[in-house]
NUZA-164234 format. One record per residue: x, z, y of N, C-alpha, C in turn. Coordinates in steps of 0.02 Angstrom, whole numbers, plus 50000, padded with zeros to 5 digits. Layout:
! residues N
XZYXZYXZY;...
//
This chain:
! residues 55
491614987550701491174987850644491184994850615;490624997150593490575003950567490425003850492;490805007750456490705008250384490415015150368;489955015450322489725021950299489575021550224;489815026450188489705026850117489815033950095;489595035550035489655042350009490295043149969;490565049149971491145050649929490905051749858;491255048849811491105049949741491455056349718;491295058549658491575064749631492345064549630;492625058949607493365058449602493685058549672;493335055749722493595055849790493605062949819;493135067149797493135074049820493705077949788;493885076049726494445079549693495115077349721;495165070949739495795068249765495665065449835;495665069749887495475067449953495965062249983;496595062349963497075057449990496885050449967;496615049749907496405043149882495845040349926;495375044549944494825042349987495085040250055;495545044150084495805042450150496205035950149;496605034850097496995028650092496535022750084;496035023250041495565017750031495175016250095;494955021350130494585020450192495035017250246;495655019450251496115016550299496245009150284;496365007550220496465000450202495844996250218;495264998950203494644995350216494564993950291;494724998750332494664997750405495184992850431;495794992950404496334988750430496284981550407;496124980350343496144973450317495464970650300;494944974550307494264972150296494084971950222;493464970050210493214969950141493534964550099;493624958550127493944953250089494674954950074;495024957450123495724959350113495784964950062;495334969650065495344975150017495204972649946;494744967949939494604964949874495194961249846;495534957349889496124953649867496684958449849;496774963649889497284968749875497154972049807;496524973849794496344977049731496454972249672;496294965949682496394960949629497144960449611;497574959649662498284958949648498584965349619;498344971149642498564977549614498394977849539;497794975449521497594975249451498014970449410;498174964749439498604959949404499294962849392;499574966049442500244969049435500234974449381;499734978849382499684984149332499604981249262;499204976049255499104972849190499754969849164;500124966549206500764963649185501254969049164;501284974449202501744979949184501554983049117;500914984349108500684987349045500834982648987;500684976348994500804971448941501554970948925;501954970348977502664969048968503034975048937;502874981048960503264986848940502934991048884;502284990648875501954994848826501674991048766;501434985048776501114981348722501564976148690;502084974248723502514968848698503214971448683;503254975448630503914978348613504334973148583;
//
C-alpha cells in the first residue's frame, strides 16, 4: 500500500517527528496509528492531571 501526504510546517522544522510518524504509519497501519495516538493522549492526560493539576 502506498501513502502520500504533504509535510506540514512543524514537520519541516522537526524532520525526525515526520520520519517516526511515517514509520509508525507504515508498520502498524492507520487503525493502529489511531489507537497508538489515543493511548498516548490518555497517558499524557493522566500524567498532567496527576502531577500538575492535582497537588
